[in-house]
C-alpha positions in Angstrom: -60.8 5.1 -6.9 -61.1 1.7 -8.2 -63.0 -0.6 -10.6 -66.5 -1.1 -9.2 -67.3 -4.1 -7.0 -70.7 -4.4 -8.7 -69.3 -4.5 -12.2 -71.4 -6.7 -14.4 -68.7 -7.1 -17.0 -71.4 -6.2 -19.6 -72.3 -9.6 -18.5 -70.6 -12.9 -18.9 -67.3 -12.1 -20.7 -64.8 -15.0 -20.4 -62.2 -15.0 -17.6 -58.7 -16.0 -17.5 -56.2 -16.7 -14.7 -53.2 -14.6 -13.9 -50.4 -17.0 -12.8 -48.7 -14.8 -10.2 -51.7 -14.4 -7.9 -54.0 -17.1 -9.2 -56.9 -14.7 -9.4 -59.5 -14.8 -12.2 -59.1 -11.6 -14.3 -60.8 -10.1 -17.3 -58.9 -9.9 -20.5 -58.4 -6.5 -22.2 -57.2 -3.1 -21.0 -57.2 -2.2 -17.3 -59.2 0.7 -15.9 -57.6 4.0 -16.9 -55.3 2.1 -19.2 -54.7 5.3 -21.2 -52.7 6.8 -18.3 -49.1 7.5 -19.0 -46.7 6.3 -16.4 -44.1 8.9 -17.1 -41.8 10.9 -14.8 -42.4 8.4 -11.9 -40.8 9.4 -8.6 -39.8 7.3 -5.6 -41.5 8.2 -2.4 -41.6 6.7 1.1 -39.2 7.4 3.8 -37.5 10.1 1.8 -40.8 12.1 1.6 -40.7 13.1 5.2 -37.3 14.6 4.6 -38.4 16.6 1.5 -41.5 18.0 3.2 -40.1 18.5 6.7 -42.5 16.0 8.2 -41.7 13.3 10.8 -41.9 9.6 10.3 -44.8 7.9 12.1 -44.0 4.5 13.5 -46.5 1.9 14.7 -47.7 2.6 18.2 -47.1 6.3 18.2 -50.5 7.6 17.2 -51.2 8.9 20.7 -54.5 10.5 21.3 -55.0 11.6 17.6 -57.3 9.6 15.4 -59.0 10.0 12.0 -62.6 10.9 12.7 -65.6 9.5 10.8 -66.3 11.3 7.6 -69.7 12.5 8.9 -68.0 14.7 11.5 -68.3 18.4 10.9 -65.9 19.7 8.3 -64.0 23.0 8.1 -63.6 22.6 4.3 -63.1 20.2 1.5 -59.9 19.9 -0.5 -59.8 19.1 -4.2 -57.2 19.2 -7.0 -57.6 20.3 -10.6 -56.5 18.0 -13.5 -54.8 19.7 -16.4 -52.7 17.0 -18.0 -53.5 15.8 -21.5 -50.7 13.3 -21.1 -52.9 11.6 -18.5 -56.4 12.4 -19.7 -56.0 12.9 -23.4 -59.1 14.1 -25.3 -61.3 13.5 -22.2 -59.6 16.2 -20.2 -62.2 18.9 -20.8 -65.1 16.6 -19.8 -63.3 15.5 -16.6 -62.6 19.1 -15.7 -66.3 19.9 -16.1 -67.2 17.0 -13.8 -64.6 18.1 -11.2 -66.1 21.6 -11.3 -69.6 20.3 -10.9 -68.6 18.3 -7.8 -66.8 21.4 -6.4 -69.7 23.7 -7.0 -72.1 21.2 -5.4 -70.0 20.6 -2.3 -69.5 24.4 -2.0 -73.3 24.8 -1.4 -72.7 23.1 1.9 -69.1 23.9 3.0 -66.0 25.8 1.8 -64.0 24.1 -1.0 -60.4 24.8 -1.8 -59.2 23.7 -5.3 -55.4 23.3 -5.8 -54.5 24.1 -9.4 -51.4 24.7 -11.4 -50.8 28.3 -12.3 -51.3 27.7 -16.0 -54.8 26.2 -15.5 -56.0 28.2 -12.6 -58.0 30.7 -14.7 -60.0 27.8 -16.3 -60.5 26.3 -12.9 -61.9 29.5 -11.6 -64.1 30.0 -14.7 -65.7 26.5 -14.4 -65.9 26.3 -10.6 -67.3 29.8 -10.1 -67.0 32.2 -7.3 -68.1 29.8 -4.5 -64.9 27.7 -4.9 -61.5 29.0 -3.8 -58.8 28.2 -6.3 -55.1 28.4 -5.1 -51.9 28.0 -7.1 -49.4 27.4 -4.3 -49.8 23.6 -4.3 -48.9 22.1 -7.7 -50.6 18.9 -8.8 -50.5 16.1 -11.4 -54.1 14.9 -11.2 -57.4 15.1 -9.4 -57.4 12.2 -7.0 -57.2 14.2 -3.7 -58.5 11.3 -1.6 -55.3 9.5 -2.4 -52.8 12.3 -2.6 -54.1 14.7 0.1 -53.3 14.5 3.8 -55.5 12.4 6.1 -56.5 14.8 8.9 -56.8 13.6 12.5 -58.3 15.2 15.7 -57.7 14.5 19.4 -61.1 15.6 20.8 -59.7 18.6 22.6 -59.2 21.0 19.8 -56.1 19.5 18.3 -55.7 18.9 14.5 -52.8 17.2 12.7 -52.3 15.3 9.5 -50.8 12.1 8.2 -49.2 11.5 4.8 -49.5 8.1 3.3 -46.4 8.4 1.0 -48.3 8.3 -2.3 -46.4 6.6 -5.0 -48.7 6.7 -8.0 -50.6 3.5 -6.9 -47.5 1.5 -7.2 -45.6 3.6 -9.7 -48.4 3.3 -12.3 -48.7 7.0 -13.0 -46.6 10.2 -12.9 -46.8 11.7 -9.4 -43.8 14.0 -8.8 -46.2 16.8 -7.7 -48.9 14.6 -6.2 -46.4 12.9 -3.9 -45.9 16.3 -2.2 -49.6 17.4 -2.0 -50.2 16.0 1.5 -47.3 17.9 3.0 -48.1 21.1 1.2 -51.8 21.1 2.2 -50.8 20.5 5.8 -48.4 23.4 5.6 -51.1 25.6 4.1 -53.4 24.7 6.9 -50.6 25.2 9.4 -50.8 21.8 11.1 -48.0 19.3 11.8 -47.8 16.3 9.5 -46.4 12.8 10.2 -45.8 10.1 7.6 -47.1 6.6 8.0 -44.7 3.7 8.1 -46.1 2.4 4.8 -47.1 3.5 1.3 -50.8 3.8 0.6 -53.7 6.0 -0.3 -56.7 7.5 1.4 -59.1 5.6 -0.7 -57.6 2.3 0.4 -58.7 2.7 4.0 -62.2 3.3 5.5 -62.5 4.4 9.2 -65.5 4.5 11.6 -63.9 7.2 13.8 -64.1 4.8 16.8 -61.2 2.5 16.3 -62.2 0.2 13.5 -60.8 0.3 9.9 -61.4 -1.7 6.8 -59.1 -2.2 3.7 -58.2 -4.6 0.9 -55.0 -6.6 1.0 -54.7 -6.2 -2.7 -54.1 -2.5 -2.3 -51.8 -2.4 0.7 -50.2 -5.8 1.2 -48.8 -5.5 -2.3 -45.2 -5.4 -3.5 -45.9 -2.3 -5.7 -46.4 -0.3 -2.4 -44.9 -2.2 0.5 -42.6 -4.9 -0.9 -40.6 -5.6 2.3 -43.6 -5.6 4.7 -45.7 -8.5 6.0 -49.4 -8.2 6.4 -49.0 -7.8 10.2 -46.5 -5.0 9.7 -48.8 -3.2 7.2 -51.7 -3.5 9.6 -49.7 -2.1 12.5 -48.6 0.9 10.4 -52.2 1.6 9.2 -53.6 1.4 12.7 -50.9 3.7 14.0 -51.5 6.2 11.3 -55.3 6.3 11.8 -55.2 6.0 15.6 -57.3 2.8 15.4 -57.1 -0.6 17.1 -58.8 -3.0 14.6 -58.5 -3.5 10.9 -61.0 -5.7 9.0 -59.2 -7.1 5.9 -60.8 -8.1 2.6 -58.8 -9.9 -0.1 -59.7 -7.4 -2.8 -58.7 -7.7 -6.5 -55.0 -7.3 -7.4 -53.7 -6.0 -10.8 -57.0 -5.2 -12.5 -57.2 -1.5 -11.9 -54.7 1.2 -11.1 -55.6 1.1 -7.4 -55.6 -2.6 -7.0 -59.2 -2.4 -5.7 -59.7 0.5 -3.2 -62.3 -0.3 -0.6 -64.1 3.0 -0.9 -66.1 2.1 -4.0 -67.5 -1.1 -2.4 -67.7 -0.8 1.4 -68.2 2.2 3.6 -68.8 2.8 7.3 -72.0 4.5 8.3 -70.9 4.8 11.9 -69.4 2.6 14.7 -70.9 -0.9 14.2 -72.6 0.1 11.0 -71.4 -0.4 7.4 -72.7 -0.4 3.8 -71.7 -2.6 0.9 -72.6 -2.1 -2.7 -73.8 -5.4 -4.0 -73.7 -6.8 -7.6 -76.6 -8.2 -9.5 -77.4 -11.8 -8.7 -76.4 -12.8 -12.2 -72.9 -11.1 -11.9 -70.1 -13.7 -11.5 -67.0 -11.7 -12.3 -64.1 -11.2 -9.9 -65.5 -7.8 -8.6 -68.9 -9.4 -7.9 -67.2 -12.1 -5.9 -65.1 -9.5 -4.1 -68.2 -7.6 -3.1 -70.0 -10.7 -1.8 -66.9 -11.6 0.2 -66.7 -8.1 1.7 -70.4 -8.3 2.7 -69.9 -11.8 4.3 -66.9 -10.7 6.2 -68.4 -7.5 7.5 -71.6 -9.3 8.4 -69.6 -11.7 10.6 -67.3 -9.0 12.0 -67.2 -7.1 15.2 -65.9 -3.6 15.9 -62.8 -2.6 17.9 -65.2 -2.5 20.9 -66.6 -6.0 20.3 -70.0 -4.8 18.8 -71.4 -7.0 16.0 -71.5 -5.2 12.7 -74.9 -4.2 11.2 -74.4 -4.2 7.4 -76.7 -2.5 4.8 -76.8 -3.6 1.2 -76.7 -0.9 -1.5 -77.7 -2.4 -4.9 -75.4 -1.5 -7.7 -76.6 -0.7 -11.2 -77.0 -2.9 -14.2 -74.0 -2.1 -16.4 -76.1 -2.9 -19.5 -78.5 -0.1 -18.6 -76.1 2.7 -17.6 -75.2 5.6 -20.0 -71.5 4.8 -20.3 -70.3 2.2 -22.7 -66.7 2.2 -21.4 -65.7 -1.1 -19.9 -63.4 0.8 -17.5 -66.3 2.8 -16.1 -66.8 3.1 -12.3 -70.5 3.0 -11.4 -70.3 3.1 -7.7 -73.1 4.6 -5.6 -71.0 3.7 -2.6 -68.3 6.2 -3.6 -70.3 9.1 -2.2 -68.9 12.0 -0.2 -70.4 13.3 3.0 -70.1 17.0 3.5 -71.8 19.3 6.0 -75.5 18.6 5.6 -75.4 16.6 2.3 -74.5 13.3 0.7 -73.0 13.9 -2.8 -73.5 10.8 -4.9 -73.8 9.9 -8.6 -76.3 8.6 -11.0 -75.5 6.5 -14.0 -78.6 6.1 -16.2 -80.0 2.9 -14.8 -83.2 4.8 -13.7 -84.5 2.1 -11.3 -81.1 1.6 -9.6 -80.4 5.3 -9.5 -83.7 6.0 -7.8 -83.2 3.1 -5.4 -79.7 4.2 -4.4 -81.0 7.7 -3.8 -83.8 6.4 -1.5 -81.3 4.2 0.4 -78.9 7.1 1.0 -81.8 9.3 2.1 -82.9 6.6 4.6 -79.4 6.2 5.9 -78.8 9.9 6.2 -82.2 11.4 7.1 -80.7 14.8 8.2 -78.8 15.4 5.0 -79.7 16.4 1.5 -78.9 13.8 -1.2 -77.4 15.3 -4.3 -77.0 12.9 -7.3 -74.7 14.1 -10.1 -73.9 13.0 -13.6 -70.1 12.5 -13.5 -69.8 10.1 -16.4 -66.6 11.6 -17.8 -64.8 11.2 -14.4 -66.3 7.7 -14.1 -64.8 6.7 -17.4 -61.4 7.5 -15.8 -62.2 4.9 -13.1 -63.0 7.2 -10.2 -65.9 8.8 -8.4 -66.9 11.6 -6.1 -65.2 10.3 -2.9 -62.0 9.7 -4.9 -61.6 13.4 -5.7 -62.5 15.0 -2.4 -60.7 15.1 1.0 -62.3 16.5 4.1 -60.6 18.7 6.7 -62.6 18.0 9.9 -63.3 20.6 12.5 -60.8 20.2 15.4 
């Protein structure tokens, strides 16, 4: 999850400069500023000990790699939010949106929802009989993309998982339970789990399944995750974890949302040598608009791990003055869609023309899939989207 790259700032709010990174930033509360950073836990190297996993060093990825998201899935994993300390009065609305996403994905593939025992009954009530709710994996929040395991396949029937040592996006939110979700899901599935030699989140990295990744420096080369690591060391660790050989870096936006600008709300891979970038309005000049334009320019000039020039599609973002939400922390990212078996699960935001255009673009890009557009405004007010709350388990 992250603040949208196409954010119009409700157009033309003044900017200021943050001295420590010399980036223009917008005054006022950060996205999800209501989150309570209580009960923070240290994770990292110690996590592999507490979960029984093994540390994954750069260069040990072997034949396993993270497949593209459009590969066939066994199931989708999700996690159920129940904390008023985190969500306050918006909790019931967010739960309704999570349930809507789960029910929609369950039309196309199995969904397993991890819920705390005290809220499992409500999760079952709202999600319905098509979603499996389990209580053996405790959670703090709903961002399974970041807390869940990153599954890998080896092309010969093998499946394993990688944990990214989730630390609450740099100790910004309570995560004692969420730090253990990756290992516990892997144990539930019955696959071995290794731990990357860095701290990160699944939403911080996009993969094409053929050796090429993309990510923002602001999320990973950041002292709140990896204070003692150089960019080269972070890159080597990410490549090893994902079984890839090339990482396309974007600068990103540091310190303006809880994730420090995850890539998955701006740029996505469509396949090897093909990518999509959500673009801002031509009149948008804020830091996120500049970030999106930079991502597009870098991708347009990039090549894949195999040396093939990238073919980049533009996906027009909405006009924030025309969407339903009036929250300045709202994430209106069409690019934060989720691919499940036979469908593209995306969002609509109330800018009718942009919503329809986004649907048409996704239908053209994925002609063999049904495009489902959902109203997830309550979740969006929390700064996340559909991709942020889902994690695929690919078929081995």
